[in-house]
C-alpha positions in Angstrom: 39.6 24.4 53.9 41.6 27.6 54.8 44.8 26.0 53.6 43.1 24.9 50.4 42.0 28.5 49.7 45.5 29.9 50.3 47.1 27.3 48.0 44.4 28.0 45.4 45.3 31.7 45.4 49.0 30.9 45.3 48.3 28.6 42.3 46.4 31.3 40.6 49.1 33.9 41.2 51.7 31.4 39.8 49.6 30.8 36.7 49.2 34.5 35.9 52.8 35.7 36.7 54.6 32.8 35.2 52.4 33.1 32.1 53.7 36.6 31.7 57.3 35.4 32.1 56.7 32.7 29.5 55.3 35.1 27.0 58.0 37.7 27.6 60.7 35.0 27.2 59.2 33.6 24.0 58.6 37.0 22.5 62.1 38.1 23.3 63.6 35.0 21.7 61.5 35.6 18.6 62.7 39.2 18.4 66.3 38.0 18.7 65.7 36.0 15.5 64.1 39.1 13.9 60.6 37.7 13.8 58.1 40.6 13.0 56.2 41.9 16.0 52.8 41.3 14.3 53.7 37.7 13.8 54.8 37.4 17.5 51.5 38.9 18.6 49.5 36.5 16.4 51.2 33.4 17.6 53.3 33.6 20.8 51.2 36.2 22.7 47.8 34.8 21.5 48.7 31.3 22.8 50.5 32.6 25.9 47.6 34.6 27.2 45.5 31.4 27.1 48.1 29.2 28.8 46.4 29.4 32.3 43.2 27.9 30.9 45.1 25.4 28.8 47.2 24.1 31.7 44.2 24.0 34.1 42.0 22.1 31.8 44.7 19.7 30.6 45.8 19.0 34.1 42.2 18.4 35.2 41.5 16.1 32.3 44.6 14.0 33.0 43.8 13.7 36.7 40.3 12.7 36.0 38.7 15.9 37.2 36.6 16.3 34.0 34.1 18.8 35.6 37.0 21.2 36.2 38.2 20.7 32.6 34.8 21.4 31.2 33.8 24.2 33.6 37.1 26.1 33.2 36.6 26.4 29.4 32.9 27.2 29.4 33.2 29.5 32.4 36.0 31.4 30.9 34.0 32.1 27.8 31.1 33.4 29.9 33.4 35.4 32.2 35.3 36.9 29.3 32.1 37.9 27.4 29.5 38.7 30.1 31.8 40.3 32.6 35.1 41.6 31.1 33.8 42.6 27.6 30.6 43.7 29.1 32.3 46.1 31.5 34.3 47.6 28.6 31.2 48.0 26.5 29.0 49.4 29.3 31.7 52.0 30.4 32.7 53.1 26.9 31.0 51.8 23.8 33.2 52.1 20.7 33.2 51.4 16.9 34.6 48.1 15.7 36.4 47.3 12.4 34.1 44.6 11.0 36.8 43.0 8.8 39.2 42.1 11.6 36.4 41.2 13.9 34.7 38.9 11.5 37.4 36.2 11.3 37.6 35.1 14.9 33.8 35.3 15.2 33.3 33.0 12.2 35.8 30.5 13.6 34.2 30.7 17.0 30.7 29.8 15.9 32.1 27.1 13.5 33.9 25.4 16.5 30.9 26.0 18.7 28.7 24.1 16.3 30.9 21.0 16.6 31.1 21.5 20.4 27.3 21.8 20.7 26.6 18.7 18.5 28.9 16.6 20.7 27.4 18.0 23.9 23.7 17.5 22.9 24.0 14.3 20.9 26.6 12.3 23.0 26.2 14.2 26.4 30.0 14.3 26.4 33.1 14.6 24.3 34.9 11.9 22.5 38.6 12.0 21.3 37.7 12.6 17.6 35.9 15.8 18.6 39.0 17.0 20.5 41.2 16.3 17.4 38.8 18.2 15.1 38.8 21.2 17.5 42.7 21.2 17.6 42.7 21.0 13.7 40.5 24.2 13.7 43.0 25.8 16.0 45.8 25.0 13.6 43.9 26.4 10.7 43.1 29.5 12.6 46.7 30.0 13.6 47.7 29.6 9.9 45.2 32.3 9.0 46.7 34.6 11.7 50.2 34.0 10.5 49.2 34.7 6.9 47.5 37.9 7.9 50.5 39.0 10.0 53.0 38.2 7.2 50.8 40.1 4.7 50.5 43.1 7.0 54.2 43.2 7.6 54.9 43.0 3.9 52.5 45.9 3.2 54.1 47.9 6.0 57.5 47.4 4.4 56.2 48.5 1.0 54.8 51.7 2.6 58.1 52.4 4.3 59.9 51.8 1.0 57.8 54.5 -0.7 58.4 57.0 2.1 59.3 60.5 0.8 63.0 61.5 1.0 62.4 64.1 3.8 60.5 61.6 6.0 63.0 58.9 5.3 65.8 61.1 6.4 64.0 62.0 9.5 63.4 58.4 10.3 67.0 57.6 9.6 68.1 60.4 12.0 65.7 59.1 14.7 67.3 55.6 14.3 70.8 57.0 14.6 69.8 58.9 17.8 68.3 55.7 19.2 71.5 53.8 18.3 73.5 56.3 20.4 71.6 55.3 23.5 71.1 51.5 23.1 68.6 50.0 25.4 70.0 47.1 27.4 68.5 43.9 25.9 68.1 40.7 27.8 70.5 37.9 26.9 69.3 34.7 25.2 70.2 32.8 28.4 68.0 35.1 30.4 65.1 34.8 28.0 65.4 31.0 28.0 65.4 31.1 31.8 62.2 33.1 31.7 60.6 30.5 29.4 61.7 27.5 31.6 60.7 29.2 34.9 57.5 30.4 33.3 56.6 26.9 32.0 57.4 25.3 35.3 55.5 27.9 37.3 52.4 27.4 35.0 52.5 23.7 35.6 52.8 24.0 39.4 50.2 26.7 39.5 47.7 24.6 37.4 48.3 21.6 39.7 47.7 23.7 42.9 44.6 25.2 41.3 43.0 21.9 40.3 43.8 20.0 43.5 42.7 22.7 45.8 39.7 23.7 43.6 38.5 20.1 44.2 39.0 20.4 47.9 37.1 23.8 48.0 34.2 22.3 46.0 33.9 19.4 48.5 34.1 21.9 51.5 31.4 24.1 50.0 29.2 21.1 49.1 29.0 22.0 45.4 30.0 20.2 42.3 33.6 20.8 41.0 32.0 22.3 37.8 30.5 25.1 39.9 34.0 26.1 41.3 35.4 25.8 37.8 32.6 27.8 36.1 33.0 30.7 38.6 36.2 31.0 40.7 38.6 29.2 38.4 37.2 30.8 35.3 37.4 34.2 36.8 40.9 33.6 38.0 42.3 32.4 34.7 40.5 35.2 32.9 42.4 37.9 34.9 45.0 38.5 32.1 42.1 39.4 29.8 40.6 41.7 32.5 44.0 43.5 32.8 44.2 43.9 29.0 40.6 45.2 28.9 41.2 47.8 31.6 44.5 48.9 30.0 42.9 49.1 26.5 40.0 51.0 27.9 42.2 53.5 29.7 44.1 54.1 26.5 40.9 54.5 24.4 41.4 51.2 22.6 38.2 49.4 23.7 37.7 47.7 20.3 41.2 46.2 20.6 40.2 44.7 23.9 37.1 43.2 22.4 39.1 41.6 19.6 41.4 40.0 22.2 38.4 38.6 24.2 36.7 37.1 21.1 40.1 35.5 20.2 40.5 34.2 23.7 37.0 32.7 23.6 37.8 30.9 20.4 41.0 29.5 22.0 38.9 28.3 25.0 36.9 26.0 22.6 39.5 24.9 20.1 42.7 24.8 22.2 41.7 24.5 25.8 38.7 22.1 25.3 40.3 20.5 22.3 43.5 19.6 24.2 41.6 18.4 27.3 39.2 16.2 25.3 42.1 14.7 23.2 44.1 13.9 26.3 41.1 12.3 28.1 37.6 12.3 26.7 34.9 13.1 29.3 31.1 13.3 29.8 29.2 16.4 30.7 28.8 17.0 34.5 25.5 15.3 35.5 25.4 16.2 39.2 22.7 18.8 38.7 19.5 18.4 36.6 16.7 20.6 35.5 13.4 18.9 34.6 15.3 15.6 34.2 17.9 17.2 31.8 21.5 17.7 32.5 21.8 21.3 33.9 24.9 22.0 31.8 22.8 21.5 28.6 20.0 23.8 29.9 22.1 26.6 31.4 25.9 26.5 31.0 26.4 25.7 27.3 23.4 27.8 26.1 24.5 30.8 28.2 28.1 30.6 26.7 26.7 30.7 23.2 24.0 33.3 24.0 26.4 35.9 25.5 28.7 35.6 22.4 25.7 36.1 20.1 24.6 39.2 22.1 28.2 40.6 21.9 29.0 39.8 18.3 26.0 39.7 16.0 24.6 43.2 16.7 28.2 44.5 16.6 28.8 43.0 13.1 25.5 44.4 11.8 26.0 47.9 13.1 29.7 48.2 13.2 29.7 49.4 16.7 29.0 48.4 20.3 26.2 49.8 22.4 25.9 50.3 26.2 22.8 48.2 26.2 24.8 45.2 25.1 27.1 45.7 28.1 24.3 46.1 30.6 22.4 43.0 29.3 25.6 40.9 29.5 26.4 42.1 33.0 22.9 41.2 34.2 23.3 37.8 32.5 26.5 37.1 34.3 25.1 38.1 37.7 22.1 35.7 37.1 24.4 33.0 36.0 26.6 33.2 39.1 23.5 33.3 41.4 22.2 30.2 39.6 25.5 28.3 40.1 25.3 28.6 43.9 21.5 28.6 44.3 21.1 25.5 42.1 18.2 24.6 39.8 15.8 26.1 42.4 16.9 29.5 41.2 15.1 28.8 37.9 
C-alpha cells in the first residue's frame, strides 16, 4: 500500500512536469514557424493543460478501469469548479467579460446535455456518444482558431495605423532588443522536450491508474471514489497553479475562463476519447434508494456547480463571494459523501 502511494505520487509528478515540457516544446516549435501566440494559446496550450486528464482517462479505458476513466473526468469538473474556481472567487471576486465567457459556457452545456442523456437513458456511454463529443471538441477548436486568427488580424491593423512617433519608438525598442538577443532553444531541443514530455505523460498516467486501483482496493472503496477525489485533484493541479498565479497578478477573470475551458475539455476530449476507445457503463458499486449513486450525486453535482458558477455570472457580468462560499461548501460535502458513502445522505 505504501509503495502504491509513492508510485501514485511519482506518476502524478510525471504527469504535471512532463505536461509542462510537452506544452513548452510544442509552443516553441510553433513560434519557430511564426505561428501567432494567440493561436498557440488557443490550441497547443489549451490541449496541453488537459493532457494529464486525457492520458489518465484514455489509459484507464483501454485497461478496462472504466470507473477511473469516468471518475477522473467528472471529478476534475467538480474540483476545477467547486474548489479551484471557488477559491479564486471567494478570495477576490471580479468582473467578467460576458462575450468571451459565453462561448465555452454554451459549448459546455451543449456537450453536457448529450452526456446526461447517455448517462440517464443508457446508464453508460456507447461509442457513438464518444464520437459526437469529439466532434464537438473539433468544432470548438475551430471556433477558437477563428477567434485567434481574427484577433491577430485586428491587432496587426491597429499596429499598422500606429502614429509615426509611436511607430518610431516601437522600432527603437525592437532595435534595442535585437542588440541583446535572447538565447532561443534549438529545434532539436524543442523536439526532445516534446518526446520526453509525451513519454513522461504516458508513464505517469500508467503509474497513476495502476496504483490508483491498488489504493482503492487497500482503502476498501470503489475505484471511482479514488478517481473522483485524489486523481481528479491531482490532475487539476495545473489549473490550481494557473488560478493562484492569475489571482496574484489580479487576473481572476482570466483564471475563470481557463477553468470553464478545462471543464469543457473534460467532457468533449477527456470523456469523448475514453468512450470512443472503450465504451463503458456507469459505476454501479454504490446505490441510493435503488438508483446508481453516480446518477444521484456525481453527475448532478458536476452540472450544478457549473450552473452556480456560470449562470449568475453571465446575468450580472461579475462574480460574487457568495458563489465561491457555496461552491466550497458543496465540494466539502461531496468529498465527505465519497468516503462516508450513501449513509452520509
